[in-house]
Structure formats: structure tokens, C-alpha cells
C-alpha positions as CSV (number, residue, x, y, z in Angstrom):
1,X,-76.3,-19.7,-38.9
2,X,-77.1,-20.6,-42.5
3,X,-74.5,-18.0,-43.8
4,X,-70.9,-19.0,-44.2
5,X,-69.4,-18.6,-40.7
6,X,-66.3,-16.5,-40.1
7,X,-65.3,-18.7,-37.1
8,X,-66.2,-22.2,-35.9
9,X,-66.3,-23.1,-32.3
10,X,-66.2,-26.8,-31.2
11,X,-67.4,-27.9,-27.8
12,X,-66.7,-31.5,-26.7
13,X,-69.5,-32.6,-24.3
14,X,-70.1,-35.5,-21.9
15,X,-72.2,-35.3,-18.8
16,X,-71.7,-31.5,-18.5
17,X,-75.3,-30.5,-18.9
18,X,-75.0,-28.1,-15.9
19,X,-72.3,-26.0,-17.6
20,X,-73.0,-26.4,-21.3
21,X,-75.9,-23.9,-21.5
22,X,-73.7,-21.2,-20.1
23,X,-71.0,-22.0,-22.6
24,X,-73.5,-21.9,-25.5
25,X,-74.9,-18.6,-24.3
26,X,-71.4,-17.0,-24.2
27,X,-70.8,-18.0,-27.8
28,X,-74.2,-17.0,-29.1
29,X,-74.0,-13.4,-28.0
30,X,-70.6,-12.6,-29.7
31,X,-72.1,-10.6,-32.5
32,X,-70.1,-12.2,-35.3
33,X,-71.1,-14.7,-38.0
34,X,-70.1,-18.0,-36.4
35,X,-71.1,-21.6,-36.0
36,X,-71.0,-23.6,-32.7
37,X,-70.6,-27.3,-33.0
38,X,-71.3,-29.5,-30.0
39,X,-69.9,-33.1,-30.0
40,X,-71.6,-35.1,-27.3
41,X,-70.4,-38.6,-26.5
42,X,-73.8,-39.8,-25.3
43,X,-74.5,-37.9,-22.1
44,X,-76.9,-39.6,-19.7
45,X,-77.3,-36.6,-17.4
46,X,-80.3,-35.0,-19.1
47,X,-78.2,-33.1,-21.7
48,X,-79.7,-35.0,-24.6
49,X,-83.2,-34.0,-23.6
50,X,-82.6,-30.5,-24.9
51,X,-79.3,-30.4,-26.8
52,X,-80.6,-31.8,-30.2
53,X,-83.3,-29.0,-30.2
54,X,-80.9,-26.2,-29.2
55,X,-81.2,-23.7,-32.1
56,X,-77.9,-21.9,-31.4
57,X,-75.7,-25.0,-32.1
58,X,-75.1,-27.8,-34.5
59,X,-75.1,-30.9,-32.3
60,X,-73.8,-34.4,-33.0
61,X,-74.3,-37.3,-30.6
62,X,-71.9,-40.2,-31.1
63,X,-69.4,-42.3,-29.2
64,X,-65.8,-41.1,-29.3
65,X,-62.5,-41.9,-27.9
66,X,-62.4,-39.0,-25.6
67,X,-62.2,-35.2,-25.6
68,X,-59.5,-34.8,-28.2
69,X,-61.2,-37.2,-30.6
70,X,-64.4,-35.2,-30.2
71,X,-62.6,-31.9,-30.9
72,X,-61.1,-33.5,-34.1
73,X,-64.5,-34.6,-35.2
74,X,-65.9,-31.1,-34.7
75,X,-63.0,-29.5,-36.5
76,X,-63.5,-31.8,-39.5
77,X,-67.1,-30.8,-39.7
78,X,-66.5,-27.1,-39.2
79,X,-66.9,-24.7,-42.2
80,X,-64.9,-21.6,-41.2
81,X,-61.3,-20.7,-41.8
82,X,-60.7,-19.9,-38.1
83,X,-61.3,-22.6,-35.5
84,X,-61.3,-22.9,-31.8
85,X,-62.5,-25.3,-29.1
86,X,-64.3,-24.3,-25.9
87,X,-65.0,-26.8,-23.2
88,X,-68.4,-26.9,-21.5
89,X,-66.9,-25.3,-18.3
90,X,-65.5,-22.4,-20.3
91,X,-67.0,-19.2,-21.7
92,X,-66.0,-16.3,-24.0
93,X,-66.1,-12.8,-22.6
94,X,-68.1,-10.1,-24.4
95,X,-66.6,-9.1,-27.8
96,X,-63.9,-11.8,-27.7
97,X,-64.5,-13.2,-31.2
98,X,-64.7,-9.7,-32.8
99,X,-61.2,-9.0,-31.4
100,X,-59.9,-12.3,-32.6
101,X,-61.3,-12.0,-36.1
102,X,-60.0,-8.4,-36.4
103,X,-56.5,-9.6,-35.4
104,X,-56.4,-12.4,-38.0
105,X,-57.6,-10.0,-40.7
106,X,-54.8,-7.5,-39.8
107,X,-52.1,-10.2,-39.5
108,X,-52.6,-12.7,-42.3
109,X,-49.2,-14.3,-41.5
110,X,-50.3,-15.4,-38.0
111,X,-51.5,-19.0,-38.0
112,X,-52.4,-19.4,-34.3
113,X,-53.4,-16.8,-31.7
114,X,-53.4,-17.0,-28.0
115,X,-55.3,-14.7,-25.6
116,X,-55.6,-14.1,-21.9
117,X,-58.0,-16.1,-19.7
118,X,-59.7,-15.6,-16.3
119,X,-60.2,-18.5,-13.8
120,X,-63.4,-18.4,-11.8
121,X,-65.1,-20.7,-9.3
122,X,-68.4,-22.5,-9.7
123,X,-70.4,-19.4,-8.7
124,X,-68.5,-17.3,-11.2
125,X,-66.4,-15.4,-8.7
126,X,-62.9,-14.5,-9.6
127,X,-59.9,-16.8,-8.7
128,X,-57.0,-15.5,-10.8
129,X,-56.0,-14.7,-14.4
130,X,-53.8,-16.6,-16.8
131,X,-52.1,-14.4,-19.4
132,X,-50.7,-16.0,-22.5
133,X,-47.2,-16.4,-24.0
134,X,-46.2,-18.1,-27.2
135,X,-45.0,-21.6,-26.2
136,X,-41.3,-22.6,-26.4
137,X,-39.8,-26.0,-26.9
138,X,-38.2,-27.1,-23.7
139,X,-40.7,-25.5,-21.3
140,X,-43.6,-27.1,-23.3
141,X,-42.0,-30.5,-23.3
142,X,-41.0,-30.6,-19.6
143,X,-43.2,-28.2,-17.5
144,X,-46.3,-29.0,-15.7
145,X,-48.3,-26.2,-17.3
146,X,-48.5,-24.5,-20.7
147,X,-47.8,-21.0,-21.7
148,X,-51.5,-20.6,-22.7
149,X,-54.9,-22.0,-22.1
150,X,-56.9,-23.6,-24.9
151,X,-60.0,-21.7,-23.9
152,X,-58.4,-18.6,-25.5
153,X,-56.6,-20.3,-28.4
154,X,-57.6,-19.8,-32.1
155,X,-56.1,-21.4,-35.2
156,X,-56.4,-21.2,-38.9
157,X,-58.0,-24.2,-40.5
158,X,-55.1,-24.6,-43.0
159,X,-52.7,-25.4,-40.2
160,X,-54.6,-28.5,-39.2
161,X,-55.1,-29.6,-42.8
162,X,-51.7,-28.7,-44.3
163,X,-49.5,-29.5,-41.4
164,X,-51.6,-32.4,-40.0
165,X,-51.8,-30.8,-36.6
166,X,-54.9,-32.6,-35.3
167,X,-55.1,-33.6,-31.6
168,X,-53.8,-37.0,-30.7
169,X,-56.9,-39.0,-29.4
170,X,-54.7,-41.4,-27.5
171,X,-54.5,-38.8,-24.8
172,X,-57.3,-38.5,-22.3
173,X,-56.5,-35.1,-20.7
174,X,-52.9,-34.0,-21.7
175,X,-53.3,-33.8,-25.4
176,X,-53.1,-30.0,-25.4
177,X,-49.4,-30.3,-24.3
178,X,-48.6,-32.8,-27.0
179,X,-50.4,-30.6,-29.6
180,X,-48.5,-27.5,-28.4
181,X,-45.2,-29.3,-28.8
182,X,-46.0,-30.3,-32.4
183,X,-47.0,-26.7,-33.1
184,X,-43.5,-25.6,-32.1
185,X,-41.8,-28.4,-34.0
186,X,-43.6,-27.6,-37.2
187,X,-42.8,-23.9,-37.0
188,X,-46.4,-22.6,-36.8
189,X,-46.4,-18.8,-36.7
190,X,-47.9,-17.8,-33.4
191,X,-48.9,-14.5,-31.8
192,X,-50.5,-13.3,-28.5
193,X,-53.5,-10.9,-28.3
194,X,-53.1,-9.2,-24.9
195,X,-56.8,-9.1,-24.2
196,X,-59.0,-11.1,-21.8
197,X,-61.0,-13.3,-24.1
198,X,-62.3,-16.2,-22.1
199,X,-63.1,-17.8,-18.7
200,X,-62.2,-21.2,-17.3
201,X,-64.5,-22.4,-14.5
202,X,-63.2,-24.5,-11.6
203,X,-66.2,-26.8,-11.2
204,X,-64.6,-29.3,-8.9
205,X,-64.7,-32.0,-11.6
206,X,-62.6,-30.5,-14.3
207,X,-60.9,-33.1,-16.5
208,X,-57.7,-31.1,-16.7
209,X,-57.3,-30.8,-13.0
210,X,-57.6,-34.4,-12.0
211,X,-55.0,-37.0,-11.0
212,X,-55.0,-38.7,-14.3
213,X,-53.8,-35.5,-16.0
214,X,-50.8,-35.4,-13.6
215,X,-49.9,-39.0,-14.6
216,X,-50.4,-38.3,-18.3
217,X,-48.2,-35.2,-18.2
218,X,-45.5,-37.0,-16.3
219,X,-45.5,-39.7,-19.0
220,X,-45.4,-37.0,-21.7
221,X,-42.5,-35.3,-20.0
222,X,-40.6,-38.6,-20.0
223,X,-40.6,-38.6,-23.8
224,X,-38.4,-35.5,-23.7
225,X,-34.7,-36.1,-24.6
226,X,-32.2,-36.1,-21.7
227,X,-30.8,-32.8,-22.7
228,X,-34.2,-31.2,-22.5
229,X,-34.9,-32.6,-19.1
230,X,-31.5,-31.4,-17.9
231,X,-32.3,-27.9,-19.2
232,X,-35.8,-27.8,-17.8
233,X,-34.9,-25.7,-14.7
234,X,-33.4,-23.0,-16.9
235,X,-36.4,-23.2,-19.2
236,X,-38.7,-22.6,-16.2
237,X,-36.6,-19.6,-15.1
238,X,-36.7,-18.2,-18.6
239,X,-40.5,-18.8,-18.7
240,X,-41.0,-16.8,-15.5
241,X,-38.7,-14.0,-16.8
242,X,-40.8,-13.8,-20.0
243,X,-43.9,-13.5,-17.9
244,X,-42.4,-10.8,-15.8
245,X,-41.2,-8.9,-19.0
246,X,-44.7,-9.2,-20.4
247,X,-46.2,-7.7,-17.3
248,X,-48.1,-10.9,-16.2
249,X,-47.3,-10.3,-12.5
250,X,-48.8,-6.8,-12.6
251,X,-52.5,-7.2,-12.4
252,X,-54.9,-4.3,-12.4
253,X,-58.5,-4.1,-11.1
254,X,-61.1,-4.7,-13.7
255,X,-64.6,-6.1,-14.3
256,X,-65.9,-9.1,-16.3
257,X,-69.3,-10.4,-17.3
258,X,-70.3,-14.0,-17.6
259,X,-73.3,-16.4,-17.4
260,X,-73.7,-18.1,-14.1
261,X,-75.9,-20.8,-12.6
262,X,-78.0,-18.3,-10.8
263,X,-78.2,-16.0,-13.8
264,X,-78.1,-18.2,-16.9
265,X,-80.1,-15.9,-19.2
266,X,-78.0,-12.7,-19.1
267,X,-74.4,-11.9,-18.2
268,X,-73.6,-11.1,-14.6
269,X,-70.9,-8.5,-13.9
270,X,-68.2,-9.1,-11.3
271,X,-65.8,-6.5,-9.9
272,X,-62.2,-7.5,-9.4
273,X,-60.6,-5.2,-6.8
274,X,-57.6,-7.4,-6.0
275,X,-56.6,-9.4,-9.1
276,X,-53.8,-12.0,-8.9
277,X,-51.7,-14.2,-11.2
278,X,-51.5,-17.0,-8.6
279,X,-53.6,-20.0,-9.3
280,X,-53.6,-21.7,-5.9
281,X,-55.5,-24.9,-6.8
282,X,-53.5,-27.9,-8.0
283,X,-51.7,-28.3,-10.4
284,X,-50.2,-25.1,-9.0
285,X,-46.5,-25.7,-9.8
286,X,-45.0,-23.1,-12.1
287,X,-48.1,-21.0,-12.0
């Protein structure tokens, strides 16, 4: 970890000590030169008993204004030219970062890359899959969900620095939607890597699935101009047509390997015989 990293991963942390070790393990075994920065806001759940001594990460413990402030702090400390953030309840799949770095090397014009993501339950069992699209203006501004998940999003550092595209720390849980809108408005060159790169775990306490997120997103939608809100039904239809054209509704059997609570030291392999694109847990609208 003393060599210059090719990619920097930032993990915001607060009272997630049950899930953070699995997240760290999934980054550590990627086989690329990386750094993993953990920004902890002062957890009181036992995390700080081991995190400062965890050799696989660079950890900071300091108060922050919330998740997006923590991510910004981590990005500012990061050393690599490619950046990403991975929450405590998320993991990378085997070989994910190699595929990401290979793509960026082959496509120097691309500034931000979106990949596909699996959703699993607290035991690691399959729930559904979320395949990515590049975001578009009206849908991003008015819909209840994004065209991508941040767990499989990667960005060149220069985009943050030159276009001032840091996260807005005034948001508690809907800052990703605000960030995506500003990416579009500033013309960031985006692409999709049609590979399963990461896993999002439904733990039952996910910040992005609570009632506050729904309220924040509604307030964000209210900032859209009248013409955008009028066109939002058409934007939703267009979004679904884009998903259909990209093959998102045709899911094929596959396997995946992740770290689990009952097997935290090595990846556990799961067989998916009946994959689905339907995310049935709220917020389920537009999934």
C-alpha cells in the first residue's frame, strides 16, 4: 500500500462494524494496486476497537456532516487518479477493479464509468440485479431511482477537481441523485461497463432505503422546473425502453462470490438459478 495506487476506494463509516470487515475484505483481494480509505464519524459500536489497527485500510476517525461529507473528505485525501466510494454494506465482486482499470486505460475519453450491481439479503442470498445505464436529465431529476448504483460507479479524479463535482454534504441520503444531475449538466463523458462489479446488501437498516430518503428525494424532485415534471412520465417510459433495449429484463443464471457473516474470511459462492430484475423492497417504484 506504500506504492502509488491505481485506484482509491473511500468507505464512509458510522456504526457499521458488522458489515465493514466484509467490505474491506472485498477490496483487499482485488489484485490491483489500490488504497482503501475509511472515514469513520466516531462509531460507538466496537468498530474503533479494531479499525485503527486494520492494515488493509487507511482510517480516519473524525466528526463529519454525514455520509457525503465523509466521502468528500476521503476523496480529498485519496492519491489515485481513479476514485470510487463503497459503503460498508457493499462489496466488490472478484476481479471488479481489474476490469474497471482496463476499461479506463482503453477509453481515456471516459470520465465516469457505471457497472452492474447485485442486490443480496443479510445472509448474502440473491435478491435481484440492477444493471446500469448512463443517466439522463429529466429521469434523474424527477424519478424515484437512478439509472445506476454508486456501489459500481467509478470516476476520474480530474472531474471532481476541474468541474467541482464534489457531493453536496447538505444531503443526508439523497446526495447521489443531486450529484448525478450535476454530472449531466456539466457534460461529464460517461460510459457503462456491462459487467457485474459489486454487491449491495439489504441489511434492514440501509440509509438509502429509509423514510428520510423518500422525503429528501421528493424535496429534490420539487426543484425540477415545471416542464421537466410534466415530461417525467415520458422520461420514465423512455428509461424503461432503454432498459429493455439494453437487455436488462433478460436475466441469465449465474454465480457470484462474496464475503458473508458466516464466512467472513473467504468468499462464499452462490448459485442463481432464477435471476430477476425486480427489486421488490421499497423504494420499488420504477424498478
